[in-house]
C-alpha positions as CSV (number, residue, x, y, z in Angstrom):
1,M,11.1,-28.2,5.7
2,P,9.7,-24.8,4.2
3,T,7.6,-22.6,6.4
4,V,4.0,-22.5,5.5
5,V,2.5,-19.0,5.7
6,T,-1.2,-19.1,6.5
7,P,-3.1,-16.3,4.8
8,I,-4.7,-13.8,7.1
9,K,-8.5,-14.1,7.2
10,R,-9.9,-10.6,6.7
11,S,-13.4,-9.4,7.4
12,K,-15.4,-8.8,4.3
13,E,-15.7,-5.1,5.4
14,L,-11.9,-4.6,5.3
15,A,-11.2,-7.0,2.4
16,P,-11.2,-4.2,-0.2
17,L,-8.3,-2.4,1.6
18,S,-6.5,-5.7,1.7
19,R,-6.9,-6.2,-2.0
20,E,-5.5,-2.8,-2.5
21,H,-2.6,-3.8,-0.3
22,H,-1.9,-6.6,-2.7
23,E,-1.5,-4.0,-5.4
24,G,0.9,-2.2,-3.1
25,L,3.0,-5.4,-2.6
26,L,3.0,-5.8,-6.4
27,F,4.4,-2.3,-6.7
28,V,7.2,-3.2,-4.2
29,F,8.0,-6.4,-6.2
30,K,8.2,-4.4,-9.4
31,I,10.5,-1.8,-8.0
32,R,12.8,-4.4,-6.5
33,Q,12.8,-6.4,-9.8
34,G,13.7,-3.2,-11.6
35,L,16.5,-2.5,-9.3
36,K,17.9,-6.0,-9.7
37,M,17.7,-5.7,-13.5
38,G,19.4,-2.3,-13.6
39,I,16.4,-0.4,-14.9
40,S,17.0,3.3,-15.0
41,K,15.9,5.3,-12.0
42,E,14.0,7.7,-14.3
43,R,12.0,4.9,-15.8
44,M,11.0,3.7,-12.3
45,G,10.4,7.3,-11.2
46,R,7.8,7.6,-13.9
47,F,6.2,4.4,-12.5
48,C,6.2,6.0,-9.1
49,T,4.4,9.1,-10.4
50,W,1.7,7.0,-12.1
51,S,1.3,4.7,-9.1
52,W,0.9,7.5,-6.6
53,A,-1.7,9.2,-8.8
54,S,-3.6,6.1,-9.8
55,H,-3.5,4.2,-6.5
56,F,-1.6,5.2,-3.4
57,A,-2.9,8.8,-2.8
58,A,-6.6,7.6,-2.9
59,H,-5.8,4.5,-0.9
60,F,-4.3,6.5,2.0
61,Q,-7.1,9.0,1.9
62,K,-9.6,6.2,2.1
63,E,-7.9,4.5,5.0
64,E,-7.7,7.7,6.9
65,A,-11.3,8.6,6.3
66,E,-12.6,5.2,7.3
67,L,-10.3,4.0,10.1
68,I,-9.7,7.1,12.2
69,P,-13.4,7.3,13.2
70,I,-13.3,3.7,14.5
71,L,-10.2,4.0,16.7
72,G,-9.8,7.7,17.1
73,E,-7.1,10.0,15.9
74,C,-5.1,9.7,19.2
75,H,-4.9,6.0,19.1
76,P,-1.2,4.9,18.9
77,M,-1.9,2.6,15.9
78,I,-3.7,5.4,14.0
79,E,-0.8,7.8,14.9
80,K,1.6,5.2,13.5
81,M,-0.5,4.8,10.3
82,L,-0.6,8.6,9.8
83,E,3.1,9.0,10.4
84,E,3.9,6.2,7.9
85,H,1.4,7.6,5.3
86,E,3.3,10.9,5.6
87,A,6.7,9.3,5.3
88,I,5.6,7.2,2.3
89,A,4.0,10.2,0.6
90,D,7.2,12.2,1.1
91,K,9.3,9.4,-0.3
92,F,7.0,9.1,-3.4
93,A,7.2,12.9,-3.9
94,E,11.0,12.7,-3.7
95,M,11.1,9.8,-6.2
96,M,8.8,11.6,-8.6
97,R,11.0,14.7,-8.4
98,K,14.4,13.2,-8.5
99,P,14.5,9.4,-8.3
100,T,17.6,7.6,-7.0
101,L,18.3,3.9,-6.8
102,P,18.7,4.0,-2.9
103,G,15.6,6.1,-2.7
104,L,13.6,3.6,-4.7
105,E,14.8,0.8,-2.6
106,R,13.9,2.7,0.6
107,L,10.4,3.5,-0.8
108,A,9.9,-0.3,-1.5
109,Q,11.2,-1.1,2.0
110,I,9.0,1.4,3.9
111,L,5.9,0.6,1.8
112,N,6.4,-3.2,2.4
113,Y,6.8,-2.6,6.1
114,H,3.8,-0.4,6.3
115,I,1.5,-2.8,4.5
116,R,2.6,-5.6,6.8
117,F,1.9,-3.4,9.8
118,E,-1.6,-2.6,8.7
119,E,-2.5,-6.2,7.7
120,R,-1.0,-7.8,10.8
121,Q,-1.7,-5.3,13.5
122,L,-4.0,-2.4,12.5
123,F,-6.7,-4.2,10.6
124,P,-7.1,-7.0,13.2
125,L,-7.5,-4.3,15.9
126,V,-10.1,-2.4,13.8
127,E,-12.0,-5.7,13.3
128,Q,-11.9,-6.3,17.1
129,M,-12.8,-2.8,18.2
130,A,-15.4,-1.7,15.6
131,T,-19.0,-2.0,16.6
132,K,-21.4,-3.9,14.3
133,V,-22.8,-0.5,13.1
134,Q,-19.2,0.7,12.4
135,L,-18.4,-2.4,10.4
136,V,-21.5,-2.2,8.3
137,A,-20.7,1.5,7.6
138,L,-17.1,0.6,6.8
139,G,-18.2,-2.1,4.4
140,E,-20.6,0.3,2.6
141,A,-17.9,3.0,2.4
142,L,-15.3,0.5,0.9
143,A,-17.8,-1.2,-1.4
144,D,-16.8,1.3,-4.1
145,E,-13.3,-0.1,-4.2
146,M,-10.6,1.0,-6.7
147,P,-9.9,-1.2,-9.6
148,A,-6.6,-3.1,-9.8
149,C,-3.6,-1.0,-10.9
150,G,-3.8,-2.0,-14.5
151,G,-3.0,0.5,-17.2
152,W,0.8,1.0,-16.8
153,R,2.3,-0.2,-20.1
154,D,6.0,-0.3,-19.4
155,A,6.6,-3.7,-17.8
156,F,10.2,-2.9,-16.8
157,W,10.2,-5.6,-14.1
158,V,9.8,-8.4,-16.7
159,A,13.1,-9.9,-18.0
160,P,13.4,-9.5,-21.8
161,K,12.9,-12.7,-23.8
162,F,15.7,-13.5,-26.2
């Protein structure tokens, strides 16, 4: 019998970040599909450049600006978030400069792991620890959410139709 995965119920204040995480998981899927289909590393490297500029850089900045004040910069979960943001940013920079197939797979792997960490551990803790006033402020700050990552025209992850 297949395992049923129950979706995580997210507070309305953090829901915009979770929706952006969905875009991140789509990025992971697209890179992995590209790798399976033998798409050139240069082509996927261009997608990394576009994705970093149009989504991930602003997403990380937003998380750091809004979540650190709630838990504090010295909280172990915040320290983990910041370390992972730095590692992911470094891997994006590397793939934008000189993409490699193992590097692209590693980027997909660490990004997937990071999103799962935030959704399953960090966000529930923030929801638990934030005061009502902090949650309201968080909701207001995140209300101006980024649009979905539309705009990239090279759907390299889609199998060609013959």
